[in-house]
KOLVO-742177 format. One record per residue (C-alpha): x, y, z; residue number from 1. Coordinates in steps of 0.001 Angstrom, whole numbers. Example, Ala and Ser with C-alpha at 12.3 -4.5 7.8 and 13.67 -1.06 7.14 Angstrom:
// KOLVO-742177
u / v / w / resi
12300 / -4500 / 7800 / 1
13670 / -1060 / 7140 / 2
//
This chain:
// KOLVO-742177
u / v / w / resi
129265 / 20679 / -143406 / 1
126155 / 19881 / -141294 / 2
123773 / 22435 / -139943 / 3
124859 / 21944 / -136227 / 4
128694 / 22247 / -137107 / 5
127846 / 25473 / -138766 / 6
125998 / 27003 / -136179 / 7
128509 / 25530 / -133421 / 8
131533 / 27164 / -135227 / 9
129766 / 30679 / -135646 / 10
130642 / 33671 / -133336 / 11
126914 / 33967 / -132680 / 12
126768 / 30951 / -130248 / 13
130364 / 31485 / -128659 / 14
129522 / 30787 / -125046 / 15
126469 / 28735 / -125275 / 16
126361 / 24936 / -124012 / 17
126181 / 22300 / -126783 / 18
122434 / 21772 / -125515 / 19
121772 / 25304 / -126259 / 20
123564 / 25111 / -129932 / 21
121385 / 21835 / -130452 / 22
118261 / 23796 / -129655 / 23
119221 / 26411 / -132194 / 24
120126 / 23752 / -134838 / 25
116706 / 22312 / -134528 / 26
115215 / 25446 / -135753 / 27
117444 / 25593 / -138852 / 28
117175 / 24401 / -142474 / 29
119657 / 24286 / -145476 / 30
118835 / 26460 / -148249 / 31
120708 / 26605 / -151920 / 32
121204 / 29626 / -154123 / 33
122444 / 29582 / -157524 / 34
124836 / 32228 / -158830 / 35
123147 / 35713 / -159168 / 36
120266 / 34740 / -156786 / 37
119342 / 37392 / -154324 / 38
119741 / 36108 / -150990 / 39
118427 / 38930 / -149201 / 40
117067 / 42301 / -150637 / 41
117604 / 45599 / -149082 / 42
114509 / 46935 / -147500 / 43
113120 / 43487 / -147330 / 44
110840 / 42822 / -144227 / 45
112247 / 39431 / -143455 / 46
114689 / 38991 / -140951 / 47
115840 / 35336 / -140682 / 48
119447 / 34715 / -140071 / 49
121747 / 32750 / -142555 / 50
125112 / 31292 / -142177 / 51
126988 / 30658 / -145390 / 52
128164 / 26810 / -145332 / 53
129766 / 26989 / -148839 / 54
130276 / 29392 / -151696 / 55
130221 / 32987 / -151339 / 56
127958 / 36102 / -151392 / 57
128402 / 39846 / -152132 / 58
126865 / 42410 / -149875 / 59
125838 / 45371 / -152122 / 60
124369 / 48818 / -151573 / 61
121144 / 49893 / -153014 / 62
122820 / 51170 / -155997 / 63
124673 / 48152 / -156674 / 64
128276 / 49029 / -154941 / 65
129791 / 46188 / -153300 / 66
130402 / 46613 / -149520 / 67
132076 / 43107 / -148921 / 68
132257 / 39558 / -150333 / 69
131644 / 36858 / -147570 / 70
132388 / 33107 / -147404 / 71
131875 / 30018 / -145171 / 72
130783 / 30938 / -141660 / 73
129625 / 34433 / -142468 / 74
126387 / 35390 / -140781 / 75
123908 / 37236 / -142874 / 76
120934 / 39196 / -141244 / 77
121998 / 39850 / -137908 / 78
121115 / 43733 / -137938 / 79
117596 / 43111 / -138626 / 80
117413 / 40455 / -135987 / 81
118398 / 43092 / -133571 / 82
116246 / 46065 / -134730 / 83
113258 / 44578 / -136438 / 84
113857 / 47078 / -139236 / 85
113853 / 46196 / -142981 / 86
117226 / 44709 / -144555 / 87
120044 / 47216 / -144627 / 88
121662 / 45587 / -147816 / 89
121174 / 43434 / -150670 / 90
123130 / 40152 / -150655 / 91
123742 / 38069 / -153950 / 92
124980 / 34685 / -154366 / 93
128438 / 34393 / -156095 / 94
128297 / 31129 / -157986 / 95
126374 / 28307 / -155994 / 96
125930 / 29326 / -152475 / 97
124608 / 27076 / -149706 / 98
123372 / 28715 / -146380 / 99
121822 / 27542 / -142980 / 100
118704 / 29396 / -142508 / 101
117436 / 30210 / -138951 / 102
113982 / 31488 / -138994 / 103
113787 / 34937 / -136927 / 104
110438 / 34186 / -135475 / 105
111471 / 30644 / -134086 / 106
114842 / 31978 / -132718 / 107
113141 / 34840 / -131021 / 108
110674 / 32470 / -129533 / 109
113596 / 30072 / -128262 / 110
115512 / 33218 / -126818 / 111
112259 / 34287 / -125024 / 112
111857 / 30820 / -123448 / 113
115412 / 30514 / -122658 / 114
116973 / 33861 / -121403 / 115
120618 / 32646 / -121314 / 116
120564 / 31815 / -125045 / 117
119281 / 35312 / -125713 / 118
121828 / 37026 / -123368 / 119
124693 / 35296 / -125135 / 120
123539 / 35770 / -128788 / 121
122944 / 39282 / -128100 / 122
126210 / 40038 / -126385 / 123
128123 / 38448 / -129333 / 124
126382 / 40345 / -131834 / 125
126855 / 43339 / -129927 / 126
130464 / 42970 / -129931 / 127
130657 / 42353 / -133591 / 128
128573 / 45091 / -134772 / 129
130477 / 47674 / -132386 / 130
133685 / 46339 / -134045 / 131
132098 / 47088 / -137612 / 132
131078 / 50459 / -136141 / 133
134477 / 51281 / -134881 / 134
135963 / 50194 / -138408 / 135
133562 / 52256 / -139997 / 136
134588 / 55302 / -137928 / 137
138178 / 54908 / -138871 / 138
137276 / 54771 / -142376 / 139
135154 / 57774 / -142285 / 140
137871 / 59749 / -140378 / 141
140512 / 59074 / -143139 / 142
138021 / 60247 / -145874 / 143
137079 / 63339 / -144146 / 144
140637 / 64108 / -143366 / 145
141783 / 64137 / -146939 / 146
141992 / 67618 / -148658 / 147
//
C-alpha cells in the first residue's frame, strides 16, 4: 500500500478533499520495524502520527500488560498529537511492521496554514477518542459492579 492510499483510507482524514489528503501525504514517509522493535515508548516526548501499513503492533502498559493488538490501517500517536503530552503507552512491533510516519511538527504547521484540515482532523480524532472513552467507562462500570 502506498502512503497516500494508507492516509486516504484512515478515519483521520474522513471528510477532507483529495488535495488536502495529498498535502498530508507529502509530509509522510515510510518506516519499517522488525519484530520486537519499540515503535513508540511510553513517556516518550515525540508525537509523530503513524499508520500501520503492514504487520501488527501491541500496545502495552508501562508494566508490559497488553492493552490491544492493532494491524493495518490503525493509527498510533493520536493522543500525543492532541494534548502535546508524553506518550501514554508503549507500542511494540509484532513480526515485521511497516508504517507511514506523519511528523507532528509538519502536520501541525499544515493545520495552522489550512484551518479546514485542522477542523476535520480534530473532529475525527475527537469522535474516535470519545468512543474509546465510552467503551472504557462501560468496562470500568462492569468491573466496579462485581462483588
